[in-house]
C-alpha positions as CSV (number, residue, x, y, z in Angstrom):
1,M,-10.9,39.5,-15.9
2,A,-12.3,37.0,-18.5
3,Q,-8.9,35.2,-18.5
4,Q,-9.2,34.9,-14.5
5,R,-12.9,33.8,-15.0
6,R,-11.7,31.1,-17.7
7,R,-9.1,29.7,-15.0
8,S,-11.7,29.6,-12.2
9,R,-14.0,27.5,-14.3
10,R,-11.1,25.2,-15.0
11,D,-9.7,25.0,-11.5
12,D,-13.4,24.0,-10.8
13,K,-13.4,21.3,-13.4
14,S,-9.9,19.8,-12.6
15,R,-11.0,19.4,-8.8
16,S,-14.2,17.7,-9.7
17,A,-12.9,15.6,-12.6
18,P,-14.7,12.2,-12.5
19,Q,-12.9,9.1,-11.3
20,A,-12.3,6.7,-13.9
21,P,-14.2,3.4,-13.3
22,S,-11.2,1.1,-14.7
23,W,-9.1,2.4,-11.6
24,L,-11.1,0.3,-9.7
25,R,-9.0,-2.8,-11.3
26,L,-5.6,-1.5,-12.7
27,K,-3.5,-3.8,-15.0
28,N,0.0,-3.1,-15.7
29,P,0.6,-3.5,-19.2
30,Y,4.4,-3.0,-19.1
31,P,6.9,-6.0,-18.8
32,P,8.7,-5.6,-15.4
33,I,12.3,-4.4,-15.3
34,A,14.9,-7.1,-14.5
35,Q,17.8,-5.7,-12.1
36,F,19.6,-9.1,-12.3
37,S,20.1,-11.9,-14.7
38,E,18.3,-15.4,-14.0
39,D,21.7,-16.9,-13.0
40,E,22.0,-14.1,-10.5
41,I,18.6,-14.2,-8.9
42,E,19.3,-17.9,-8.7
43,A,22.5,-17.2,-6.9
44,I,20.2,-14.9,-4.4
45,H,17.8,-17.7,-4.0
46,Q,20.4,-20.4,-3.3
47,T,22.2,-18.0,-0.6
48,S,18.5,-17.5,1.2
49,L,18.2,-21.4,1.4
50,T,21.7,-21.7,2.7
51,L,21.0,-19.0,5.3
52,L,17.7,-20.8,6.3
53,Q,19.5,-24.3,6.7
54,D,23.1,-23.0,8.3
55,K,21.9,-20.3,10.4
56,G,18.2,-20.5,10.7
57,I,15.8,-17.8,12.0
58,K,15.4,-17.2,15.6
59,V,11.4,-17.4,16.4
60,L,10.2,-16.0,19.8
61,S,7.0,-17.9,19.7
62,A,6.8,-21.1,21.3
63,E,3.4,-21.9,19.2
64,A,5.2,-21.0,16.0
65,R,8.3,-23.1,16.7
66,Q,6.1,-25.8,17.5
67,L,4.3,-25.5,14.0
68,Y,7.6,-25.2,12.1
69,A,8.7,-28.4,13.9
70,S,5.5,-30.3,13.0
71,A,6.5,-29.4,9.3
72,G,10.1,-30.8,9.7
73,A,12.1,-27.9,10.5
74,K,14.8,-28.2,13.2
75,V,14.2,-26.2,16.5
76,D,16.7,-25.4,19.0
77,G,15.0,-25.0,22.1
78,D,17.7,-23.3,24.0
79,T,18.6,-20.6,21.3
80,L,15.2,-20.6,19.8
81,M,16.8,-20.7,16.3
82,V,14.7,-22.6,13.5
83,R,16.4,-24.4,10.8
84,F,14.9,-25.3,7.5
85,D,15.4,-28.0,4.9
86,P,15.3,-26.1,1.7
87,D,13.1,-28.5,-0.2
88,M,10.6,-28.3,2.9
89,V,10.5,-24.4,2.6
90,L,10.0,-24.5,-1.2
91,E,7.2,-27.0,-1.2
92,T,5.4,-25.4,1.7
93,V,5.8,-21.8,0.1
94,D,4.5,-23.4,-3.1
95,Q,1.2,-23.8,-1.6
96,S,0.4,-20.4,-1.7
97,P,-1.8,-19.0,-4.1
98,K,-0.5,-17.3,-6.9
99,T,-3.5,-14.5,-7.3
100,F,-6.5,-13.8,-4.8
101,S,-9.3,-11.5,-4.8
102,M,-9.8,-8.9,-2.1
103,H,-13.6,-7.6,-1.3
104,G,-14.6,-4.2,0.4
105,R,-18.0,-3.6,1.8
106,A,-19.4,-2.2,-1.1
107,P,-20.0,-4.7,-4.3
108,Q,-17.8,-2.7,-6.7
109,R,-14.9,-2.9,-4.3
110,W,-13.1,-5.9,-5.4
111,F,-10.0,-6.5,-7.2
112,E,-7.5,-9.1,-8.0
113,V,-4.0,-9.3,-6.1
114,G,-1.2,-11.2,-8.2
115,G,-0.3,-11.4,-11.6
116,D,-0.3,-8.2,-13.6
117,N,-2.8,-6.5,-11.2
118,L,-1.8,-3.2,-9.5
119,V,-3.4,-1.8,-6.3
120,F,-2.8,1.4,-4.4
121,A,-2.9,1.9,-0.7
122,T,-2.7,4.8,1.5
123,V,0.2,5.6,4.0
124,G,0.2,3.3,7.1
125,G,1.2,3.9,10.6
126,P,2.9,7.1,11.1
127,P,3.0,8.5,14.6
128,N,2.7,12.0,13.6
129,Y,0.4,14.1,11.2
130,S,1.0,17.4,9.5
131,D,-0.8,19.8,7.6
132,L,-0.2,23.7,6.9
133,E,-2.6,25.1,9.5
134,G,-1.2,23.0,12.3
135,G,2.2,21.8,11.4
136,R,3.6,18.3,12.6
137,R,2.0,17.1,15.7
138,A,1.0,13.7,17.1
139,G,-1.8,11.8,15.3
140,T,-5.3,11.9,16.8
141,H,-8.5,10.0,16.3
142,E,-10.0,13.0,13.9
143,T,-6.8,13.3,11.8
144,F,-7.0,9.4,11.4
145,R,-10.8,9.8,10.4
146,D,-10.0,12.9,7.9
147,L,-7.4,10.8,6.1
148,L,-10.0,7.9,6.0
149,R,-12.3,10.5,4.3
150,L,-9.8,11.3,1.7
151,A,-8.9,7.7,1.0
152,Q,-12.4,7.0,0.5
153,T,-13.0,10.0,-2.0
154,Y,-10.3,8.9,-4.7
155,D,-10.9,5.7,-6.4
156,V,-7.3,5.6,-7.5
157,L,-6.8,4.4,-3.7
158,H,-8.0,0.8,-3.5
159,L,-6.9,0.0,-0.1
160,T,-7.0,1.8,3.2
161,T,-4.4,1.3,6.1
162,P,-3.8,2.7,9.7
163,M,-2.9,6.1,8.0
164,V,-1.8,7.8,11.5
165,E,-1.8,6.6,14.8
166,P,-4.6,8.0,16.7
167,Q,-2.6,8.6,20.1
168,D,-5.5,10.4,21.8
169,L,-7.1,6.9,22.2
170,P,-6.1,4.3,24.8
171,T,-4.1,1.5,23.6
172,N,-6.5,-1.2,24.9
173,V,-9.4,0.2,23.0
174,R,-7.8,2.0,20.2
175,H,-8.4,-0.9,17.7
176,L,-12.2,-0.7,18.5
177,H,-12.5,3.0,17.7
178,S,-10.3,3.0,14.6
179,T,-12.1,0.0,13.2
180,R,-15.4,1.6,13.6
181,S,-14.2,4.7,11.8
182,V,-12.8,2.4,9.1
183,V,-16.3,0.8,8.3
184,T,-18.4,3.6,8.7
185,L,-16.1,6.1,6.6
186,T,-15.1,3.7,3.9
187,D,-16.1,0.7,1.9
188,K,-12.9,-0.5,0.6
189,P,-10.9,-3.5,2.0
190,T,-8.6,-2.4,4.9
191,F,-5.9,-3.2,7.2
192,I,-5.7,-4.6,10.5
193,Y,-2.5,-4.3,13.0
194,S,-0.9,-7.6,14.3
195,R,-0.8,-6.0,17.9
196,G,-2.2,-9.2,19.7
197,R,-4.8,-11.6,19.3
198,E,-7.6,-10.0,21.2
199,A,-7.3,-7.1,19.0
200,V,-6.8,-8.8,15.9
201,A,-10.2,-10.9,16.9
202,D,-12.0,-7.7,17.8
203,S,-11.1,-6.0,14.6
204,L,-12.2,-8.8,12.5
205,E,-15.2,-9.3,14.2
206,I,-16.1,-5.7,13.6
207,L,-15.3,-6.0,10.0
208,R,-17.7,-9.3,9.8
209,I,-20.7,-7.3,11.4
210,A,-20.3,-4.5,9.1
211,Q,-20.3,-6.8,6.0
212,G,-23.4,-8.5,7.4
213,L,-21.9,-12.1,7.0
214,D,-21.7,-15.2,9.5
215,Q,-18.1,-16.3,10.1
216,R,-18.0,-19.1,7.4
217,A,-19.1,-16.7,4.8
218,F,-16.5,-14.1,6.3
219,E,-13.8,-16.4,5.7
220,D,-14.8,-17.4,2.4
221,R,-13.6,-14.0,0.9
222,V,-10.4,-12.0,1.8
223,H,-11.8,-8.3,3.2
224,C,-8.6,-7.4,5.0
225,Y,-4.8,-7.9,5.4
226,T,-1.9,-7.3,7.8
227,V,1.7,-6.5,7.5
228,V,4.1,-8.7,9.4
229,N,7.7,-7.1,9.6
230,A,10.6,-9.7,10.6
231,N,12.7,-8.0,12.9
232,S,15.8,-7.8,10.7
233,P,18.2,-9.7,10.9
234,L,16.8,-13.0,11.1
235,Q,14.2,-12.8,13.9
236,L,10.4,-13.3,14.2
237,D,8.8,-12.1,17.4
238,E,6.0,-13.2,19.1
239,L,3.3,-10.6,17.8
240,M,4.4,-11.1,14.4
241,C,4.1,-14.6,14.6
242,A,0.7,-14.5,16.1
243,G,-0.3,-12.2,13.2
244,V,0.7,-14.9,10.8
245,I,-0.9,-17.5,12.4
246,D,-4.3,-15.6,13.0
247,F,-4.7,-14.4,9.6
248,A,-3.7,-17.6,8.0
249,R,-6.5,-19.3,9.9
250,A,-9.0,-16.5,9.5
251,R,-8.1,-16.9,5.5
252,Q,-7.2,-13.1,5.5
253,A,-4.4,-11.7,3.7
254,M,-0.8,-11.5,5.1
255,I,2.0,-9.5,3.7
256,L,5.6,-10.7,5.0
257,T,7.9,-8.0,4.8
258,P,11.4,-7.8,6.1
259,F,12.8,-4.2,6.9
260,T,16.2,-4.7,5.6
261,L,18.1,-1.4,5.5
262,A,21.3,-2.4,3.6
263,G,24.3,-1.2,5.7
264,A,22.6,-1.4,9.3
265,M,20.1,-4.3,9.5
266,A,21.4,-6.1,6.5
267,P,24.6,-6.4,4.6
268,I,25.6,-3.3,3.0
269,T,25.9,-5.2,-0.7
270,L,22.5,-5.2,-2.5
271,P,22.8,-8.9,-3.4
272,G,23.4,-9.7,0.6
273,A,20.5,-7.5,1.7
274,L,18.2,-9.2,-0.7
275,A,19.3,-12.6,0.3
276,Q,18.4,-11.8,3.9
277,Q,15.1,-10.4,2.9
278,N,14.4,-13.3,0.8
279,A,15.2,-15.8,3.8
280,E,13.2,-13.8,6.1
281,A,10.0,-13.7,3.6
282,L,10.2,-17.4,2.8
283,A,10.2,-18.4,6.6
284,G,7.2,-16.3,7.2
285,I,5.2,-17.3,4.4
286,A,6.1,-21.0,5.0
287,L,4.8,-20.5,8.6
288,A,1.1,-19.3,7.0
289,Q,1.1,-21.9,4.6
290,I,2.0,-24.6,7.8
291,V,-1.1,-23.3,9.6
292,Q,-3.4,-22.9,6.5
293,P,-2.4,-24.6,3.1
294,G,-3.4,-21.9,0.5
295,A,-3.7,-18.9,3.0
296,P,-3.4,-15.7,1.2
297,V,0.0,-14.1,1.1
298,V,2.3,-11.5,-0.4
299,Y,5.9,-11.3,-0.7
300,G,7.0,-7.9,0.6
301,G,10.0,-6.1,-0.5
302,F,11.4,-3.0,1.7
303,T,15.0,-3.2,1.0
304,S,16.6,0.3,1.2
305,N,19.9,1.9,2.3
306,V,21.1,4.1,5.0
307,D,22.9,7.4,5.1
308,M,26.1,5.9,6.2
309,K,27.0,9.4,7.8
310,S,23.8,9.4,10.1
311,G,22.7,5.9,10.1
312,A,19.4,7.5,9.1
313,P,17.2,5.6,6.7
314,A,17.1,6.6,3.0
315,F,14.2,6.2,0.5
316,G,13.6,6.8,-2.8
317,T,17.3,6.2,-3.6
318,P,18.5,4.6,-6.9
319,E,19.4,1.6,-4.5
320,Y,15.8,1.5,-3.5
321,V,14.8,1.4,-7.1
322,K,17.3,-1.4,-7.8
323,A,16.1,-3.4,-4.7
324,A,12.2,-2.9,-6.0
325,F,13.2,-4.5,-9.2
326,A,15.0,-7.6,-8.1
327,S,12.5,-8.1,-5.1
328,G,9.9,-8.4,-8.0
329,Q,12.0,-10.9,-9.6
330,L,12.3,-12.8,-6.4
331,A,8.6,-12.9,-5.7
332,R,7.8,-14.0,-9.5
333,R,10.6,-16.8,-8.8
334,Y,7.9,-18.2,-6.1
335,H,4.8,-17.5,-8.0
336,L,3.9,-14.9,-5.2
337,P,2.1,-11.5,-5.3
338,Y,4.5,-8.6,-4.8
339,R,4.1,-5.7,-2.5
340,T,6.4,-2.7,-2.2
341,S,6.1,1.1,-1.1
342,N,5.8,4.9,-2.1
343,V,8.3,6.2,0.2
344,N,10.6,9.1,0.8
345,A,12.8,10.7,3.6
346,S,11.7,14.5,3.1
347,N,10.4,16.3,6.3
348,A,8.1,18.2,4.6
349,P,5.8,18.0,1.5
350,D,8.6,19.6,-1.0
351,A,10.5,18.8,-4.2
352,Q,12.4,16.1,-2.4
353,S,9.5,14.6,-1.2
354,V,8.0,14.4,-4.8
355,Y,11.3,13.3,-6.5
356,E,12.1,10.7,-3.8
357,S,8.4,9.2,-4.1
358,Q,8.5,9.3,-8.0
359,M,11.6,7.3,-8.0
360,S,9.9,4.9,-5.4
361,C,6.9,4.3,-7.6
362,W,8.9,3.9,-10.8
363,G,10.8,1.1,-8.9
364,A,7.7,-0.3,-7.7
365,I,5.5,-0.3,-10.7
366,M,8.3,-1.2,-13.0
367,G,9.4,-3.8,-10.8
368,G,6.0,-5.5,-11.2
369,C,4.4,-4.8,-7.9
370,N,0.8,-5.9,-7.3
371,I,0.2,-4.0,-4.0
372,L,1.8,-0.4,-3.6
373,L,1.7,0.4,0.2
374,H,2.3,4.1,1.7
375,G,0.8,5.1,-1.7
376,A,-0.5,8.5,-0.4
377,G,0.7,10.7,2.2
378,W,4.2,9.5,3.4
379,L,6.8,12.0,5.0
380,E,9.7,11.9,7.2
381,G,10.9,8.2,6.4
382,G,7.2,7.1,7.7
383,L,7.1,9.1,10.8
384,T,4.6,11.8,9.5
385,A,1.4,11.4,7.6
386,S,1.0,14.6,5.7
387,L,-2.3,16.1,4.4
388,E,-0.7,18.0,1.6
389,K,1.5,15.1,0.5
390,F,-1.7,12.9,0.4
391,I,-3.2,15.0,-2.1
392,I,0.1,15.4,-4.2
393,D,0.5,11.5,-4.2
394,V,-2.8,10.8,-5.1
395,E,-2.3,13.2,-8.4
396,M,0.7,11.3,-9.0
397,L,-1.1,7.9,-8.6
398,Q,-3.6,9.0,-10.9
399,M,-1.1,9.9,-13.5
400,F,0.3,6.4,-13.2
401,A,-3.2,5.0,-13.5
402,S,-3.9,6.7,-16.5
403,L,-0.3,5.6,-17.9
404,M,-1.6,2.0,-17.6
405,Q,-4.8,2.4,-19.6
406,P,-4.2,0.9,-23.1
407,V,-3.9,3.2,-26.2
408,E,-6.1,2.4,-29.1
409,C,-4.4,2.4,-32.5
410,N,-6.8,1.8,-35.3
411,Q,-8.2,3.8,-38.4
412,D,-9.9,6.3,-36.5
413,T,-7.0,7.1,-34.0
414,L,-4.4,7.1,-36.7
415,A,-6.4,10.4,-37.7
416,L,-5.8,10.2,-41.4
417,S,-9.1,12.2,-42.1
418,A,-8.1,15.0,-40.0
419,F,-5.4,16.1,-42.3
420,D,-8.0,17.0,-44.7
421,E,-9.3,19.9,-42.4
422,I,-5.9,21.4,-42.2
423,E,-3.4,23.2,-44.2
424,P,0.3,22.7,-43.9
425,G,1.6,25.1,-41.1
426,G,-2.0,25.2,-39.7
427,H,-3.3,23.6,-36.5
428,F,-5.7,21.0,-35.4
429,F,-7.9,22.8,-32.7
430,G,-10.8,23.2,-34.8
431,T,-11.1,19.9,-36.8
432,Q,-13.7,17.6,-36.1
433,H,-11.6,14.9,-35.0
434,T,-10.2,17.2,-32.4
435,R,-13.6,18.5,-31.3
436,A,-15.0,15.0,-31.0
437,R,-12.3,14.1,-28.4
438,Y,-11.1,17.2,-26.5
439,E,-12.8,16.8,-23.3
440,T,-11.5,13.0,-22.6
441,A,-8.3,12.9,-25.0
442,F,-5.8,13.4,-22.0
443,Y,-5.5,13.0,-18.5
444,T,-7.1,16.0,-16.5
445,P,-4.9,16.9,-13.6
446,M,-6.5,17.6,-10.1
447,L,-3.6,19.6,-8.7
448,S,-1.1,20.7,-11.7
449,D,-1.5,24.4,-12.5
450,W,-0.8,24.6,-16.4
451,S,-1.5,28.6,-16.5
452,N,1.2,30.9,-17.8
453,F,3.3,32.9,-15.3
454,E,1.2,35.9,-15.7
455,T,-2.0,34.3,-14.8
456,W,-0.5,32.1,-12.1
457,Q,1.0,35.4,-10.3
458,E,-2.7,37.1,-10.9
459,N,-4.5,34.2,-9.2
460,G,-2.0,34.6,-6.3
461,S,0.9,32.7,-7.0
462,V,-0.2,29.6,-5.1
463,D,2.2,26.8,-5.1
464,T,1.6,22.9,-5.1
465,T,1.7,22.4,-1.4
466,H,-1.0,25.3,-1.0
467,R,-3.2,23.9,-3.9
468,A,-3.1,20.7,-2.3
469,N,-4.3,21.8,1.1
470,R,-7.3,23.6,-0.5
471,I,-8.2,20.6,-2.5
472,A,-7.8,18.3,0.8
473,R,-10.2,21.0,2.7
474,E,-12.7,21.1,-0.2
475,A,-12.8,17.3,-0.4
476,L,-13.2,16.9,3.2
477,A,-16.0,19.7,3.4
478,S,-17.8,18.0,0.8
479,F,-17.5,14.3,2.2
480,T,-20.5,12.0,2.3
481,A,-19.9,8.8,4.0
482,P,-20.7,5.5,2.2
483,P,-24.1,4.0,3.6
484,L,-24.1,1.3,6.4
485,A,-27.1,-0.2,7.4
486,D,-28.6,1.0,10.8
487,D,-28.6,-2.5,12.4
488,R,-25.1,-3.6,11.6
489,L,-24.0,0.0,13.2
490,A,-26.1,-0.7,16.3
491,E,-24.5,-4.3,16.6
492,I,-21.0,-2.7,16.0
493,D,-21.5,-0.5,18.9
494,E,-23.1,-2.9,21.0
495,F,-20.0,-5.3,20.5
496,I,-17.6,-2.2,21.0
497,E,-19.4,-1.3,24.3
498,K,-19.2,-4.8,25.7
499,R,-15.4,-5.1,24.7
500,I,-14.7,-1.8,26.3
501,A,-16.7,-2.9,29.7
502,Q,-14.3,-6.0,29.5
503,G,-11.3,-4.2,29.2
504,G,-10.4,-3.8,25.7
505,A,-7.5,-5.8,24.3
506,T,-3.9,-6.7,25.8
507,L,-1.2,-6.2,23.2
508,S,0.2,-9.7,23.6
509,A,0.5,-12.7,21.5
């Protein structure tokens, strides 16, 4: 019984472990791993430029084609193909900032993107949601709000995303209600979908009002970001081009991420897939700089492979890790911040989901990524946001964050004096050196159970997934939203009512 009481107290302490303030601004102290030699990276780079010059990118947006032409690209009005002079591409991309700051609604919610800085974001965009109570089902506004609450709770998560699609909201007003939930439940920098110019403008306006800034002051800082995926292979559609243009004009961040699955939408060989990824990324980033030189952009890598037996996407594979290492090399080749992802192909928050996610995270972090998207909650190749996987991932990200903390090596930590307090064959539990440090010496897990088998069995044999569910439910029950001034909320609601009365937004460029 005493043992159970001790275990219970330990559980309480683990779940309420204080967040480390340094996690708000993480730096990766480790040199990135290189997958290819400098000569091999240069060969991939040159192949990308050859693709852009000889083959080109099909650009479905007339506005984007006109912008490319104004910068010197060759545009074929019949085929819609845009071909690029290599020097023009490199000179244009070179106008991108090497680093930039992102700012949330709360003053302390800021961080740098680029360099050795490391930022974690939540899962983004799945149409489905799952938990132990209800299983897999279509995402709703309330499940979206629950994931926002969890995203706000854990400081190791720096950015929010569209964590699940709220399919119970009509598409023409979905962005209005979703963005209101974002600004009322979180104070962190956030994501805005590039789903049409009206929706982007509406969402930016709600963020501006929540920040209490005029238009000029809002554009002086980066408060949000979008992700633009090329329609691989070698195509940019109208909505994506509009997103690049709108975010560049608003001086908000844009992550250009080709979705290159080797063997399907990209060559089956890794160098070939990376050359295609690189060509598409450079073309999209160049468009942003043509619109607004110095616009904040991020090089996105999302090259993985498919199961050649079924054609299904595979994630967390050795090929994914190698591509993450190489994509980091390419991003650094152009002095650009780098984004990749924590992904897996499992259909449940099980062992597969964890080992594939851990592989993805090691590839991303040791590849030198600056923004890790889909950091918490991704399942089923991105089709499901899982409540339990969210907590499992938070534990994993907190462990990575702890790994990033420097280790002091000095006379005190070398602990020579502690040896005066022990006899050979003894232990250090009772030494003054241990007693002064035991509460903060090691990472304290939120989710892991370190009890012995008998104690674990006496406490109900609760596995990781069920412990994660319990932690999530407790966090949601105790959640307190960050403050938002009443006058700002009233102005947001007035704006939303007006836009709903006007019919909301059309999903068009």
